[in-house]
C-alpha positions as CSV (number, residue, x, y, z in Angstrom):
1,X,13.6,-2.3,-18.8
2,X,15.8,0.8,-19.6
3,X,16.8,0.3,-23.0
4,X,13.8,-0.6,-24.2
5,X,11.9,2.6,-22.8
6,X,14.6,4.9,-23.2
7,X,13.7,3.8,-27.3
8,X,9.8,3.6,-26.5
9,X,9.7,7.0,-24.9
10,X,9.8,9.0,-28.2
11,X,7.7,7.7,-29.1
12,X,3.7,9.4,-29.0
13,X,1.6,8.3,-26.1
14,X,-1.0,6.4,-27.6
15,X,1.3,4.0,-29.5
16,X,3.0,4.0,-25.8
17,X,-0.6,2.8,-24.3
18,X,-1.3,1.0,-26.4
19,X,0.1,-2.7,-25.4
20,X,-1.6,-2.4,-21.9
21,X,-4.6,-1.2,-23.9
22,X,-4.9,-4.4,-25.5
23,X,-3.8,-6.4,-22.5
24,X,-6.8,-4.9,-21.3
25,X,-9.3,-6.0,-23.7
26,X,-8.2,-9.0,-22.9
27,X,-8.0,-9.1,-18.9
28,X,-11.3,-8.3,-18.7
29,X,-12.9,-10.4,-21.7
30,X,-11.5,-12.6,-19.7
31,X,-12.5,-12.4,-15.9
32,X,-15.4,-10.5,-16.4
33,X,-18.9,-12.0,-15.7
34,X,-21.9,-12.1,-13.5
35,X,-20.6,-12.0,-10.0
36,X,-16.5,-9.9,-10.8
37,X,-16.6,-6.3,-11.8
38,X,-13.3,-5.0,-12.7
39,X,-10.6,-2.3,-13.8
40,X,-7.8,-0.8,-13.7
41,X,-5.9,2.2,-12.1
42,X,-3.4,4.0,-11.4
43,X,-0.7,5.5,-14.7
44,X,-3.1,3.8,-16.9
45,X,-6.2,6.1,-16.2
46,X,-4.1,9.0,-15.2
47,X,-2.3,9.2,-18.7
48,X,0.5,8.2,-17.0
49,X,2.1,5.4,-18.3
50,X,5.9,4.5,-18.8
51,X,6.1,1.7,-21.0
52,X,8.3,0.0,-20.3
53,X,8.1,0.6,-16.8
54,X,4.6,0.9,-15.9
55,X,2.4,-2.3,-14.4
56,X,-1.1,-1.9,-15.5
57,X,-2.6,-2.6,-12.4
58,X,-6.1,-3.7,-11.5
59,X,-9.1,-3.5,-9.3
60,X,-11.6,-6.7,-8.6
61,X,-14.8,-7.1,-6.7
62,X,-16.7,-10.5,-6.3
63,X,-19.9,-10.6,-5.7
64,X,-19.6,-14.4,-4.9
65,X,-17.6,-16.1,-2.1
66,X,-15.6,-18.8,-3.3
67,X,-14.4,-17.2,-7.0
68,X,-11.4,-16.2,-5.5
69,X,-9.2,-19.0,-6.4
70,X,-10.7,-19.0,-10.5
71,X,-10.0,-15.1,-11.3
72,X,-6.5,-15.7,-9.6
73,X,-6.1,-18.6,-11.8
74,X,-7.2,-16.8,-14.9
75,X,-4.6,-13.6,-13.8
76,X,-1.4,-15.6,-13.6
77,X,-2.6,-17.8,-16.9
78,X,-2.9,-13.9,-18.7
79,X,-0.2,-13.3,-17.2
80,X,2.0,-15.6,-18.6
81,X,1.1,-13.4,-21.7
82,X,1.6,-10.0,-21.1
83,X,3.8,-9.4,-17.7
84,X,3.4,-6.3,-17.5
85,X,0.1,-6.4,-15.4
86,X,0.7,-5.9,-11.7
87,X,-0.8,-5.9,-8.4
88,X,-4.3,-6.3,-8.1
89,X,-6.7,-5.1,-5.2
90,X,-9.3,-7.5,-4.6
91,X,-12.5,-7.2,-2.0
92,X,-15.8,-8.4,-1.4
93,X,-18.8,-6.5,-2.6
94,X,-20.7,-7.4,0.4
95,X,-17.4,-5.1,2.8
96,X,-15.6,-2.8,0.2
97,X,-18.4,-0.4,1.4
98,X,-17.5,-0.9,5.0
99,X,-14.0,-0.3,4.8
100,X,-13.6,2.0,3.0
101,X,-13.7,5.8,5.0
102,X,-10.4,4.2,6.6
103,X,-8.7,3.8,3.3
104,X,-6.0,7.0,2.0
105,X,-7.9,10.4,0.6
106,X,-4.2,9.9,-1.6
107,X,-4.1,6.0,-2.2
108,X,-7.8,5.9,-2.9
109,X,-8.0,8.7,-5.4
110,X,-5.2,6.8,-7.8
111,X,-8.4,4.2,-8.5
112,X,-11.4,6.3,-9.4
113,X,-13.5,4.3,-10.2
114,X,-13.7,2.4,-6.6
115,X,-14.0,6.6,-5.6
116,X,-17.0,7.0,-7.8
117,X,-18.7,3.6,-6.9
118,X,-17.8,3.4,-3.1
119,X,-15.5,6.3,-2.6
120,X,-16.7,8.7,0.4
121,X,-15.6,12.1,1.1
122,X,-12.7,13.6,3.4
123,X,-10.7,16.5,3.9
124,X,-7.2,17.4,3.4
125,X,-5.1,15.8,6.1
126,X,-1.9,15.9,6.8
127,X,-1.1,12.5,8.7
128,X,-2.3,10.9,5.7
129,X,0.3,12.8,3.0
130,X,2.6,11.2,5.9
131,X,2.1,8.1,5.4
132,X,1.4,8.6,1.7
133,X,5.0,9.7,1.1
134,X,6.5,7.4,3.7
135,X,5.4,4.3,1.6
136,X,5.5,6.3,-2.4
137,X,9.4,6.5,-1.0
138,X,10.5,3.6,-0.1
139,X,9.0,2.0,-3.3
140,X,10.7,3.7,-5.2
141,X,14.0,4.6,-4.3
142,X,15.6,3.1,-6.3
143,X,14.2,4.2,-9.6
144,X,15.0,7.3,-7.2
145,X,17.8,7.1,-6.6
146,X,19.6,5.8,-9.6
147,X,16.6,7.3,-12.5
148,X,14.2,9.8,-11.3
149,X,14.2,12.1,-15.2
150,X,12.5,8.5,-15.5
151,X,9.5,8.6,-12.5
152,X,9.2,13.0,-13.2
153,X,5.7,11.8,-14.7
154,X,4.7,9.4,-12.0
155,X,5.4,11.9,-9.6
156,X,4.3,15.1,-10.6
157,X,0.9,13.7,-9.7
158,X,1.8,12.0,-6.6
159,X,2.7,16.3,-5.5
160,X,-0.6,18.2,-6.9
161,X,-2.8,15.8,-5.5
162,X,0.0,16.4,-2.6
163,X,-1.0,20.6,-2.9
164,X,3.2,19.8,-2.5
165,X,5.8,20.8,-4.7
166,X,9.7,19.4,-4.6
167,X,12.6,18.7,-7.2
168,X,11.7,14.6,-8.3
169,X,15.0,13.4,-6.4
170,X,15.2,11.1,-3.7
171,X,16.8,13.4,-1.5
172,X,14.6,16.4,-2.1
173,X,11.4,14.1,-1.7
174,X,13.1,13.1,2.0
175,X,13.5,16.6,2.8
176,X,9.9,16.5,1.6
177,X,8.8,14.2,4.1
178,X,10.7,15.3,6.8
179,X,9.1,18.5,6.8
180,X,5.5,17.7,6.9
181,X,7.0,15.7,10.2
182,X,8.4,18.8,11.9
183,X,4.8,20.7,10.8
184,X,3.2,17.9,13.5
185,X,6.4,18.3,15.6
186,X,8.6,14.8,14.7
187,X,11.9,15.8,13.6
188,X,13.0,12.4,12.0
189,X,15.7,14.3,9.7
190,X,18.3,11.3,11.7
191,X,16.2,8.9,11.5
192,X,15.5,9.1,7.8
193,X,19.0,9.7,6.4
194,X,19.9,6.4,8.9
195,X,17.5,4.3,7.4
196,X,17.7,4.5,3.6
197,X,21.9,4.5,4.2
198,X,20.5,1.4,2.6
199,X,17.0,-0.4,0.8
200,X,15.1,-1.2,3.5
201,X,12.5,-3.7,2.2
202,X,14.6,-6.3,2.6
203,X,14.3,-8.1,6.3
204,X,17.7,-8.9,7.0
205,X,18.8,-5.0,6.8
206,X,15.3,-3.5,8.8
207,X,17.0,-6.8,11.8
208,X,20.1,-5.1,11.4
209,X,19.1,-1.0,11.0
210,X,16.5,-1.8,14.2
211,X,20.1,-3.2,16.0
212,X,21.5,0.5,15.1
213,X,18.1,2.0,15.7
214,X,18.4,4.5,18.0
215,X,15.1,6.3,17.1
216,X,12.6,4.1,17.9
217,X,9.7,6.4,18.2
218,X,10.9,7.3,13.8
219,X,10.0,3.8,12.8
220,X,7.3,3.1,15.3
221,X,5.9,5.9,13.1
222,X,7.2,6.2,9.8
223,X,7.8,2.5,9.1
224,X,5.6,0.8,11.5
225,X,5.5,-3.0,9.8
226,X,8.7,-3.0,9.2
227,X,9.3,-1.6,12.9
228,X,7.2,-4.9,14.2
229,X,9.0,-7.3,12.1
230,X,12.1,-6.3,13.6
231,X,11.4,-5.5,17.5
232,X,9.9,-9.2,17.2
233,X,13.3,-10.6,15.9
234,X,14.9,-8.9,17.9
235,X,12.5,-10.4,20.7
236,X,11.8,-6.0,21.8
237,X,9.1,-5.7,20.7
238,X,6.4,-5.7,24.3
239,X,9.5,-3.1,25.7
240,X,9.0,-1.1,22.7
241,X,5.5,-0.8,22.2
242,X,5.3,0.8,26.3
243,X,6.2,4.0,24.6
244,X,3.1,4.1,22.3
245,X,1.3,4.5,25.2
246,X,3.5,8.4,26.4
247,X,2.6,9.0,21.9
248,X,1.5,12.7,21.8
249,X,-1.7,13.5,20.2
250,X,-0.1,14.1,16.8
251,X,1.6,10.7,17.1
252,X,-1.0,8.2,18.3
253,X,-2.9,10.0,14.6
254,X,0.1,8.8,12.6
255,X,0.1,5.7,14.0
256,X,-3.9,5.6,13.6
257,X,-3.2,7.1,9.8
258,X,-0.4,3.9,9.7
259,X,-2.5,1.6,10.6
260,X,-5.1,2.6,8.2
261,X,-3.4,2.0,5.5
262,X,-2.7,-1.6,6.4
263,X,-6.0,-2.2,7.7
264,X,-7.3,-1.3,4.1
265,X,-3.8,-2.9,2.1
266,X,-5.2,-5.9,3.7
267,X,-8.6,-6.0,2.9
268,X,-7.8,-5.8,-0.7
269,X,-5.1,-8.5,-0.5
270,X,-6.6,-10.8,1.8
271,X,-8.4,-12.8,-0.5
272,X,-5.9,-14.1,-2.9
273,X,-3.8,-15.0,0.0
274,X,-6.0,-17.5,1.7
275,X,-3.6,-20.4,1.6
276,X,-1.0,-18.3,3.5
277,X,-1.2,-18.2,7.3
278,X,0.8,-15.5,8.4
279,X,-2.8,-12.8,8.2
280,X,-3.8,-13.7,11.2
281,X,-0.4,-13.2,13.3
282,X,0.0,-9.5,11.6
283,X,-3.6,-8.7,12.8
284,X,-2.9,-10.1,15.8
285,X,0.2,-8.4,16.7
286,X,-1.3,-4.6,15.5
287,X,-3.9,-5.6,17.5
288,X,-1.6,-5.9,20.5
289,X,0.0,-1.9,19.5
290,X,-2.9,-0.4,19.4
291,X,-4.1,-2.5,23.0
292,X,-1.0,0.2,24.4
293,X,-3.2,3.7,24.0
294,X,-6.7,3.6,24.5
295,X,-7.4,6.0,21.9
296,X,-6.0,3.1,19.6
297,X,-8.2,0.8,20.5
298,X,-11.2,3.2,20.7
299,X,-10.6,4.4,16.9
300,X,-12.0,2.9,14.6
301,X,-9.2,1.3,12.1
302,X,-9.6,-1.2,15.4
303,X,-12.7,-1.5,15.0
304,X,-12.3,-2.9,11.2
305,X,-8.7,-4.9,12.5
306,X,-11.6,-6.2,14.5
307,X,-13.7,-7.2,11.5
308,X,-11.2,-8.4,9.0
309,X,-10.3,-11.1,11.8
310,X,-13.8,-12.4,10.5
311,X,-13.4,-12.0,7.4
312,X,-10.1,-13.9,7.2
313,X,-11.6,-17.0,9.2
314,X,-15.3,-16.6,8.3
315,X,-13.0,-17.8,4.7
316,X,-10.3,-19.2,5.0
317,X,-12.9,-21.9,6.5
318,X,-14.6,-21.8,3.2
319,X,-11.4,-22.0,1.3
320,X,-10.3,-25.2,3.5
321,X,-13.6,-26.8,2.5
322,X,-13.5,-26.9,-0.9
323,X,-10.3,-27.2,-0.5
324,X,-11.4,-31.2,0.7
325,X,-14.3,-31.0,-2.0
């Protein structure tokens, strides 16, 4: 892919974008109907496609229950033709307006159409900035370490949206994340240096890191859902959540912003993952985390967690019923 990128990057941008535009036209024609609305988001919309490296990510709104399986089957057929079709976020039309207030401001702005049709105005928020940086650095770490030049356009846009400045390389962005944490009284330097010695997106690497970690509080605050999995594996989950009872106001606000990101993300994925039985267990683990602190129990995301559990259970029952039929 890198070799292909080096060739395509010499072409004018309209030519680099052409395969993505063709894919979008075909996908829209094939999937859209009276109950399904869809549109592109992220780099395609912001005109920052990196040919041969970027995916075409889509947002799909379904207005009738039971359509998601048909849409996913069609989408998977299209991926055989267009392998750069990326992640889909699928939302039920009736509930998206109710859930969107918990969405991360900076992540939501990567989907301008969703903002326009359903969005809500949100103020600048350092907690959401930190979460956004955590997520994007982790997902892009290999590219930032090995090929930062190829991510320049993407990260220029991210930093502009965040109102921050940094050199675009892995070490500089880690320093930026740490400086943002310092602004709310969290010294994350030792944790981040240790965490990013390896790529922690693999479960075994997270578990090994957890066993050595001397900064459990920072693990909970910066990568809480990696921590949940590893602490359960190592049978320390209930011991660790006691730490949350003594979190400061800033720490609770950061953890709440992390929970907002996760619940909104799960909301965007649950309709096309009904066959996976892990969502209910994951939501229950999150609920136990939130139950340790009254401020988290009284937050809006706690209500949305319970609403998502009910939506998932109802959709799963409908899915199983349709499967039997």
